[in-house]
C-alpha positions as CSV (number, residue, x, y, z in Angstrom):
1,M,-4.7,5.4,0.8
2,S,-8.1,4.1,1.7
3,I,-7.0,1.4,4.2
4,A,-3.6,1.1,5.9
5,V,-3.1,-1.7,8.4
6,S,0.3,-2.0,10.2
7,D,1.4,-4.9,12.4
8,L,-2.1,-5.5,13.6
9,T,-2.7,-8.1,16.4
10,K,-5.8,-9.3,18.1
11,N,-5.8,-11.7,21.0
12,Y,-8.7,-13.5,22.5
13,G,-7.2,-14.6,25.8
14,A,-4.4,-17.0,24.8
15,Q,-5.7,-17.3,21.2
16,K,-4.1,-15.0,18.7
17,A,-6.7,-14.3,16.0
18,L,-4.5,-11.8,14.1
19,D,-0.7,-11.9,14.2
20,G,1.2,-8.9,12.9
21,V,-1.1,-8.2,9.9
22,S,0.0,-5.4,7.5
23,F,-1.3,-4.3,4.1
24,K,-2.6,-1.2,2.2
25,V,-5.6,-0.7,-0.1
26,A,-5.4,2.2,-2.5
27,K,-8.5,4.3,-3.4
28,G,-10.7,2.7,-6.0
29,E,-9.3,-0.9,-5.5
30,I,-11.5,-3.9,-5.2
31,V,-9.7,-6.3,-2.9
32,G,-10.7,-9.9,-2.2
33,F,-9.9,-11.0,1.3
34,L,-9.6,-14.8,1.5
35,G,-9.0,-17.3,4.2
36,P,-10.4,-20.5,5.7
37,N,-12.8,-20.5,8.6
38,G,-11.2,-19.2,11.7
39,A,-8.3,-17.5,9.8
40,G,-9.1,-14.0,11.2
41,K,-11.1,-12.5,8.3
42,S,-14.2,-11.4,10.3
43,T,-12.0,-10.2,13.2
44,L,-10.0,-7.9,10.9
45,M,-13.2,-6.5,9.3
46,K,-14.7,-5.8,12.7
47,I,-11.6,-3.9,13.6
48,L,-11.7,-1.9,10.4
49,T,-15.3,-1.0,11.1
50,T,-14.5,-0.1,14.8
51,Y,-16.7,-3.0,16.3
52,L,-13.5,-4.4,17.8
53,E,-10.4,-2.9,19.3
54,P,-7.0,-4.3,18.2
55,S,-4.7,-5.6,20.9
56,S,-1.8,-3.8,19.2
57,G,-0.8,-2.3,15.9
58,T,-2.7,0.3,13.9
59,A,-5.6,0.4,11.3
60,V,-6.3,3.6,9.4
61,V,-9.4,4.0,7.2
62,N,-9.6,7.2,5.0
63,G,-6.9,8.8,7.1
64,Q,-8.7,8.1,10.4
65,D,-7.4,5.7,13.1
66,V,-10.0,3.1,14.1
67,S,-8.9,3.4,17.7
68,T,-8.7,7.1,18.2
69,A,-11.4,8.3,15.7
70,P,-14.0,5.6,15.5
71,M,-16.9,7.9,14.6
72,A,-15.0,9.5,11.8
73,V,-14.2,6.0,10.4
74,R,-17.9,5.0,10.6
75,S,-19.0,8.1,8.7
76,N,-16.8,7.1,5.8
77,V,-17.4,3.3,5.8
78,G,-20.3,1.2,4.6
79,Y,-20.4,-2.2,6.3
80,L,-22.3,-5.3,5.3
81,P,-21.6,-7.9,8.0
82,E,-21.7,-11.7,7.4
83,H,-24.9,-12.1,9.3
84,N,-26.9,-9.1,7.9
85,P,-28.8,-7.7,11.0
86,L,-32.2,-6.7,9.8
87,Y,-35.4,-5.9,11.6
88,L,-37.7,-8.3,9.8
89,E,-40.9,-6.7,11.0
90,M,-40.0,-3.3,9.5
91,Y,-40.8,-2.1,6.0
92,V,-37.9,-1.5,3.6
93,K,-38.4,2.2,3.4
94,E,-38.9,2.4,7.2
95,Y,-35.7,0.5,7.9
96,L,-33.7,2.7,5.5
97,S,-35.3,5.8,6.9
98,Q,-34.1,4.8,10.4
99,H,-30.5,4.4,9.0
100,A,-30.7,7.8,7.3
101,Q,-31.6,9.4,10.7
102,L,-28.6,7.6,12.4
103,H,-26.3,8.9,9.7
104,K,-28.0,12.3,9.5
105,T,-28.4,11.7,5.8
106,A,-30.9,13.6,3.6
107,K,-34.2,11.6,3.1
108,D,-33.9,11.8,-0.7
109,R,-30.9,9.5,-0.5
110,I,-33.4,6.7,0.4
111,A,-35.0,6.8,-3.1
112,D,-31.5,6.9,-4.7
113,V,-30.2,3.8,-3.0
114,I,-33.5,1.9,-3.5
115,E,-33.1,2.5,-7.2
116,Q,-29.3,1.8,-7.1
117,T,-29.8,-1.6,-5.4
118,G,-32.8,-2.7,-7.5
119,L,-35.1,-2.6,-4.5
120,S,-37.9,-0.7,-6.2
121,P,-40.3,-3.6,-6.7
122,E,-40.0,-4.6,-3.0
123,A,-39.7,-1.2,-1.4
124,H,-43.2,-1.2,0.1
125,K,-42.9,-4.7,1.7
126,R,-41.8,-5.9,5.1
127,I,-38.2,-7.1,5.2
128,G,-39.4,-10.4,6.6
129,S,-41.3,-11.2,3.5
130,L,-38.3,-10.7,1.2
131,S,-36.1,-13.4,-0.3
132,K,-32.6,-13.8,1.0
133,G,-31.3,-12.0,-2.1
134,Y,-33.5,-9.0,-1.6
135,R,-32.6,-8.9,2.1
136,Q,-28.9,-8.7,1.1
137,R,-29.9,-5.8,-1.2
138,V,-31.5,-4.0,1.8
139,G,-28.3,-4.5,3.8
140,L,-26.2,-3.1,0.9
141,A,-28.6,-0.2,0.5
142,A,-28.2,0.6,4.2
143,A,-24.4,0.5,3.8
144,L,-24.6,2.9,0.8
145,L,-27.0,5.4,2.3
146,H,-24.4,7.9,3.6
147,D,-22.4,7.6,0.4
148,P,-19.2,6.1,2.0
149,E,-15.9,6.1,0.2
150,V,-15.1,2.6,1.5
151,L,-17.3,-0.5,1.4
152,I,-16.4,-3.4,3.6
153,L,-18.4,-6.6,2.7
154,D,-18.1,-9.7,4.9
155,E,-19.3,-12.8,3.0
156,P,-22.0,-10.9,1.0
157,T,-23.3,-13.9,-0.8
158,T,-23.5,-16.4,2.1
159,G,-26.6,-18.6,1.9
160,L,-27.8,-17.3,-1.4
161,D,-28.8,-19.5,-4.3
162,P,-26.9,-19.3,-7.6
163,N,-29.2,-16.8,-9.2
164,Q,-29.2,-14.6,-6.1
165,I,-25.4,-14.8,-6.0
166,L,-25.2,-13.5,-9.6
167,E,-27.6,-10.7,-8.8
168,I,-25.6,-9.5,-5.7
169,R,-22.3,-9.9,-7.7
170,E,-23.6,-7.7,-10.4
171,L,-24.8,-5.1,-7.9
172,I,-21.4,-5.0,-6.2
173,R,-19.7,-4.6,-9.6
174,K,-21.9,-1.6,-10.4
175,T,-21.3,-0.1,-7.0
176,A,-17.6,-0.6,-7.3
177,A,-17.3,2.1,-10.0
178,A,-17.0,4.9,-7.4
179,K,-15.9,3.0,-4.2
180,T,-13.0,1.2,-2.6
181,I,-14.3,-2.3,-1.8
182,F,-12.8,-4.7,0.7
183,L,-14.6,-8.0,0.2
184,S,-14.3,-11.0,2.4
185,T,-15.3,-14.4,0.9
186,H,-14.4,-18.0,0.7
187,I,-15.9,-18.4,-2.8
188,M,-13.1,-18.3,-5.3
189,Q,-15.4,-17.5,-8.2
190,E,-16.5,-14.3,-6.4
191,V,-12.9,-13.1,-6.3
192,E,-12.2,-13.9,-9.9
193,A,-15.4,-12.2,-11.0
194,L,-15.1,-9.0,-9.0
195,C,-11.6,-8.3,-7.7
196,D,-8.4,-7.0,-9.1
197,R,-6.3,-8.0,-6.1
198,V,-6.4,-10.8,-3.5
199,I,-5.1,-11.0,0.0
200,V,-5.0,-14.4,1.6
201,I,-4.9,-14.8,5.4
202,N,-4.2,-18.1,7.2
203,K,-3.8,-18.7,11.0
204,G,-3.9,-14.9,11.6
205,Q,-1.1,-14.1,9.2
206,I,-1.0,-12.7,5.6
207,V,0.3,-15.5,3.3
208,A,-0.3,-13.9,0.0
209,D,-0.9,-10.4,-1.4
210,H,-1.0,-10.0,-5.2
211,K,-2.8,-8.5,-8.1
212,L,-5.1,-11.2,-9.4
213,S,-3.4,-11.0,-12.8
214,E,0.0,-11.5,-11.2
215,L,-1.2,-14.5,-9.2
216,K,-2.6,-16.2,-12.3
217,G,0.6,-15.3,-14.3
218,D,2.8,-17.0,-11.7
219,Q,0.8,-20.3,-11.9
220,A,2.6,-23.4,-13.0
221,Q,1.8,-24.6,-16.4
222,I,-0.1,-27.9,-16.9
223,V,-0.3,-29.7,-20.2
224,E,-2.8,-32.5,-20.7
225,V,-1.7,-34.9,-23.4
226,A,-3.2,-38.2,-24.8
227,F,-0.9,-40.5,-26.8
228,D,-1.9,-43.5,-28.9
229,F,0.2,-45.8,-26.6
230,R,1.0,-46.0,-22.9
231,V,4.2,-44.1,-22.1
232,E,6.5,-44.8,-19.1
233,E,6.3,-41.9,-16.7
234,V,10.0,-42.1,-16.2
235,A,10.4,-41.1,-19.8
236,L,8.0,-38.2,-19.5
237,N,9.9,-37.0,-16.4
238,R,12.9,-36.4,-18.7
239,L,11.1,-33.5,-20.4
240,P,12.7,-30.1,-19.8
241,K,11.3,-28.2,-16.7
242,V,8.8,-30.9,-15.9
243,S,8.1,-31.2,-12.1
244,K,5.3,-33.8,-12.0
245,V,3.7,-36.4,-14.2
246,E,0.2,-37.9,-13.6
247,N,-1.3,-40.7,-15.6
248,I,-5.0,-39.7,-15.3
249,H,-6.6,-42.2,-17.7
250,E,-5.1,-45.0,-19.8
251,F,-2.9,-43.1,-22.3
252,T,-3.7,-39.6,-21.0
253,Y,-1.2,-37.7,-18.8
254,L,-1.0,-34.4,-16.9
255,L,2.4,-32.8,-17.3
256,H,3.3,-30.1,-14.7
257,F,6.0,-27.6,-15.7
258,N,7.8,-25.1,-13.6
259,T,7.7,-22.4,-16.3
260,K,5.3,-20.0,-18.0
261,E,6.8,-20.8,-21.3
262,D,4.5,-22.8,-23.6
263,M,5.8,-26.3,-23.4
264,R,3.5,-27.9,-26.0
265,A,6.3,-27.8,-28.6
266,A,8.5,-29.9,-26.3
267,V,5.7,-32.4,-25.9
268,F,5.3,-32.5,-29.8
269,D,9.1,-33.1,-30.1
270,F,8.9,-35.9,-27.5
271,A,6.1,-37.6,-29.4
272,H,7.9,-37.3,-32.7
273,D,11.2,-38.6,-31.3
274,N,9.5,-41.6,-29.7
275,G,7.2,-42.5,-32.7
276,L,4.0,-41.6,-30.8
277,K,0.9,-39.9,-32.1
278,I,-0.7,-37.2,-30.1
279,L,-4.5,-37.6,-29.9
280,Q,-5.2,-34.7,-27.6
281,L,-3.2,-31.7,-26.3
282,N,-4.5,-29.0,-24.0
283,Q,-2.7,-26.3,-22.0
284,K,-4.1,-25.7,-18.5
285,N,-3.4,-23.6,-15.5
286,K,-4.1,-24.0,-11.8
287,N,-7.2,-22.1,-10.7
288,L,-7.4,-19.8,-7.8
289,E,-9.0,-22.5,-5.7
290,S,-5.9,-24.7,-6.1
291,L,-3.6,-21.9,-5.2
292,F,-5.8,-21.1,-2.1
293,R,-5.6,-24.8,-1.0
294,E,-1.8,-24.7,-1.3
295,L,-1.5,-21.5,0.7
296,T,-3.8,-22.6,3.5
297,N,-2.9,-26.2,3.7
298,P,-3.4,-27.2,7.4
299,E,-0.5,-29.6,7.2
300,K,2.0,-26.8,6.4
């Protein structure tokens, strides 16, 4: 097991940032860690990378406890924090050379990670002259220098433009082939593009932990239908397994069903029995963003 967290709690005075958090991440998994601002994402990542001590509970990374063996944990973890701490006056190779010395890593690894992260065109420049996208590449290169088994990435695409996001996303995808990746983000597209599992935290507690395929499979079905005449919603509410009816535009309705069964046949039958013509019929599903909003609704 690459990461094992058990009943982890972190208090800041009277405030409880983490409240009995438990989960495991198997070797080779790419896990998206989601939550609203202030939910405890960065706190947990700082504990996993030994920058913070937990108040109680345990966190084990690659078989090493973060509290009792912090140096062993650091030697097996690559960490890209949310605010990438770079020395802007240093050159790319100079900065990576410094990190290689800290990790006691062979100097030839520098050339390897420069090529791996696509930094070759910028390798002779000062970090301060690089775009945000390339600065993130420098941070990721530093995290990869000592060839860690686990990568912990905290909001790796924050502040990047759409093209830079795609570049960093592709870079993470390539890197993932041989690493366990624990990725914190609030961007749903990031999770859907990169991860095979999602953990959602809200108010310091885990509120969901599923394979992405399972999470999508459990979504309620939505059928969008347009008839040639207006239909009373009370009639549509009599359809089997319907949970909600929305009239979104003139004769167009969204029908929510509490089943994964394809309910379009039932809608066809309804139209036939009531002398209606169907002008449009589409099957939809809630996206991850909708599920995230439901799980982290502040009114709950």
